[in-house]
C-alpha positions in Angstrom: 32.7 10.7 15.9 34.4 13.4 14.0 33.4 17.1 14.5 34.0 18.3 11.0 35.0 21.9 11.0 36.7 23.4 7.9 38.4 26.5 9.1 36.8 29.2 6.9 33.9 27.7 5.1 31.0 28.7 7.3 30.3 32.1 5.9 27.7 30.8 3.4 26.1 28.6 6.1 25.9 31.2 8.8 22.1 31.6 8.4 21.6 27.9 9.0 23.3 27.5 12.3 21.5 26.8 15.5 20.9 28.8 18.6 22.5 27.3 21.6 20.4 24.1 22.2 20.4 24.4 26.0 19.3 27.9 26.7 16.6 26.6 29.1 18.1 23.2 29.8 19.5 21.5 32.9 23.0 20.4 33.4 24.0 21.8 36.7 24.6 25.6 36.9 27.9 26.6 38.5 27.5 27.6 42.1 29.1 30.6 43.8 32.4 28.7 44.0 32.3 28.1 40.2 31.8 24.3 40.6 29.3 22.4 38.5 27.0 20.2 40.5 26.1 16.9 38.9 29.1 16.6 36.6 30.4 13.7 38.6 31.5 16.1 41.3 33.9 18.9 41.0 37.0 17.5 39.2 40.3 18.1 40.9 42.7 19.8 38.6 44.7 17.0 37.0 48.4 16.9 37.8 51.1 18.1 35.4 51.8 15.8 32.6 54.7 15.2 30.3 55.4 17.9 27.7 52.9 17.6 24.9 53.9 17.1 21.3 52.0 18.0 18.2 49.6 15.2 17.1 49.3 13.8 13.6 46.2 15.1 11.8 43.3 12.6 12.0 41.4 11.6 8.9 38.3 13.8 8.8 34.9 12.2 8.8 31.5 13.2 7.6 28.6 13.9 9.9 24.9 14.1 9.0 22.7 16.4 11.1 19.0 17.1 11.3 17.6 20.4 10.0 17.0 22.9 12.8 15.9 26.5 13.0 18.4 29.2 12.2 20.3 30.8 15.0 23.1 33.3 15.9 26.0 34.0 13.5 29.4 32.4 13.5 32.2 34.0 15.5 34.5 36.3 13.6 37.0 33.5 12.9 34.2 31.4 11.2 33.6 29.1 14.2 29.8 28.3 14.4 28.3 28.8 17.9 28.1 25.8 20.2 24.7 24.2 19.8 24.9 24.4 16.0 24.7 21.4 13.7 28.4 20.9 13.9 29.3 21.8 17.5 27.3 20.5 20.5 28.3 21.3 24.1 29.1 18.0 25.8 31.0 18.9 29.0 31.6 20.6 31.4 29.0 23.3 30.7 25.5 22.5 29.3 24.6 26.1 28.4 26.3 29.4 27.6 24.8 30.8 30.8 26.7 28.2 32.8 29.9 29.1 31.1 29.4 32.8 31.6 28.6 32.2 35.3 31.9 30.4 35.7 33.6 33.4 33.9 32.2 35.8 36.5 33.3 33.6 39.4 36.8 33.3 37.9 37.1 37.1 37.4 36.0 37.8 41.0 37.7 35.0 42.8 39.9 33.0 40.5 37.7 29.8 40.9 38.6 26.7 39.0 41.3 28.0 36.6 41.6 24.6 35.0 38.7 25.6 32.7 41.3 27.8 30.8 43.6 24.8 30.2 42.5 22.5 27.3 44.7 19.7 28.5 43.4 19.7 32.0 39.8 20.0 30.8 40.3 17.1 28.4 41.7 14.9 31.2 38.9 15.9 33.6 36.4 15.0 30.9 38.0 11.6 30.4 38.6 10.7 34.1 35.8 12.5 36.0 32.9 12.4 33.5 33.5 9.3 31.4 35.1 7.4 34.3 38.2 6.3 32.5 40.4 6.8 35.5 43.4 5.0 34.1 43.7 7.6 31.3 45.7 10.2 33.1 48.2 11.9 30.8 48.2 14.2 27.8 50.0 12.7 24.9 49.6 15.6 22.4 48.1 19.1 22.3 47.4 21.5 19.5 45.6 24.8 19.9 44.5 26.9 16.9 42.5 29.9 17.7 39.3 28.9 19.4 39.9 25.2 18.8 42.1 22.6 20.6 42.8 19.0 19.9 44.2 17.1 22.9 45.4 13.5 22.9 44.9 11.6 26.1 46.5 8.3 27.1 46.7 5.7 29.9 49.9 5.5 32.0 52.7 3.6 30.4 54.5 3.8 27.1 52.6 0.8 25.6 49.1 2.4 26.0 49.4 5.0 23.2 46.8 7.7 22.6 43.3 6.6 23.5 41.5 9.5 21.9 42.0 13.0 20.5 39.5 15.3 22.2 38.2 18.3 20.3 37.5 21.4 22.5 36.2 24.8 21.6 36.1 28.1 23.6 32.6 28.5 25.0 31.6 32.2 25.0 33.7 35.4 24.4 36.7 37.0 25.8 40.2 35.7 26.6 38.9 33.9 29.6 36.2 31.9 27.8 36.4 28.4 29.1 37.1 25.3 27.1 34.2 23.0 26.2 34.5 19.4 24.9 32.5 19.0 21.7 33.7 15.6 20.4 36.6 13.4 19.3 38.7 13.2 16.2 38.6 9.5 15.1 40.8 7.4 13.0 40.9 3.6 13.6 37.9 3.5 15.9 34.8 5.6 15.0 31.3 6.3 16.3 29.2 7.4 13.3 25.7 6.3 14.5 23.7 8.0 15.8 24.6 11.0 13.7 26.3 13.9 15.6 23.6 16.2 16.9 20.7 13.9 16.1 17.7 13.4 18.3 18.1 10.4 20.5 15.4 8.0 21.6 15.7 4.7 23.5 16.8 2.2 22.6 19.7 3.8 20.8 21.6 2.0 18.0 25.3 2.9 18.2 27.8 1.9 15.5 30.8 2.8 13.5 34.0 1.2 12.2 37.1 -0.3 13.9 40.5 -1.6 13.0 42.1 -4.0 15.5 42.4 -7.5 16.8 40.2 -9.2 19.4 38.5 -5.9 20.2 35.8 -5.7 22.9 33.4 -2.7 22.5 31.4 -1.2 25.4 28.9 1.7 24.9 27.4 4.0 27.4 25.0 6.9 27.3 25.8 9.8 29.7 24.6 13.2 30.8 26.5 15.8 32.8 23.9 16.1 35.6 24.1 12.3 36.4 27.0 10.5 37.9 25.8 7.1 36.7 25.3 6.2 33.0 21.8 6.5 31.7 22.3 3.3 29.8 25.0 0.8 29.0 25.4 -2.0 26.4 25.9 -5.6 27.5 29.6 -6.1 28.0 31.0 -6.5 25.5 30.6 -6.6 21.7 33.4 -8.5 19.9 34.9 -6.7 16.9 38.1 -6.6 14.8 39.6 -6.6 11.4 40.5 -3.8 9.0 38.0 -0.9 9.0 35.2 -3.3 9.9 31.6 -2.2 10.9 30.3 -2.7 14.4 26.9 -2.0 16.0 25.2 -2.4 19.3 21.8 -1.4 20.8 21.7 0.6 24.1 18.5 1.2 26.1 18.6 4.2 28.3 16.3 6.2 30.6 16.3 9.3 32.8 17.5 11.8 30.2 16.9 15.4 31.2 19.9 17.3 29.9 19.5 18.8 26.4 22.7 17.1 25.1 23.8 13.5 25.9 27.2 11.9 25.4 27.4 8.5 23.7 30.8 7.0 24.4 32.2 3.7 22.9 35.4 2.2 24.3 37.6 -0.8 23.7 40.6 -2.3 25.5 41.8 -5.2 27.5 45.2 -5.8 25.8 47.5 -3.4 27.7 44.9 -1.3 29.5 41.3 -1.5 30.4 40.4 1.4 28.0 42.9 1.7 25.1 40.7 3.6 22.7 37.5 5.5 22.9 35.3 7.7 20.8 32.3 10.0 21.6 29.5 11.7 19.9 26.7 14.1 20.9 23.0 13.6 20.7 20.1 15.8 21.6 17.0 15.1 23.7 15.0 17.9 22.2 
């Protein structure tokens, strides 16, 4: 999935962006300590990693989104609000109210400062939410205004970058926390279902892949559940040069307003060598 976000082209589309999708949704509100119940437990702040280097720019993709009611305006730098057609809040906060509750707990007690670090947030998303525990280091990091792109990789020099995670500041102020909104994809993409589309079971997931003897596994997840809502039969064989792949995933138990669809492949030098995510809505 590619979250397509030209830096200054949203002024003309401001009236078409959405209100935050999850204003009344679930997803586990932070408690007094600032933790988020249901998001696979409270992730321990990841340990320090090797010094990040600037990533190469991924090839942008195109996303198609459903038409939805107009909502709040973009931020002053042109970033559309989370919950708009191009930015869905995946993790760790399901709603702006949850992000703001964490801000208050941080200001009064310094709780969970890792939310202010895009690298630590990206690793917590990968390890604690997606369950890819072998991916434990930051391979690249680039922050530009309210946006961050963080490459994550498994231990060892042979693994390479598994994904470049796109994060956006959720809320206002210098202590607005980082929120995962998707991944920037190159040789492994997840283009169906469309980013921000309404999801119904069974879900057909697909995209394109370049590789040899790939084995694709797809899961549907929500922040308020530790276990996946659905998973594909393991695993779908794929490979070649920019070849299409597709798999059907039944799922049940969705109650959060935004779900994460994650596709992964590996088995050569690590269990998960590449992954890609997209966001779908339940309402």
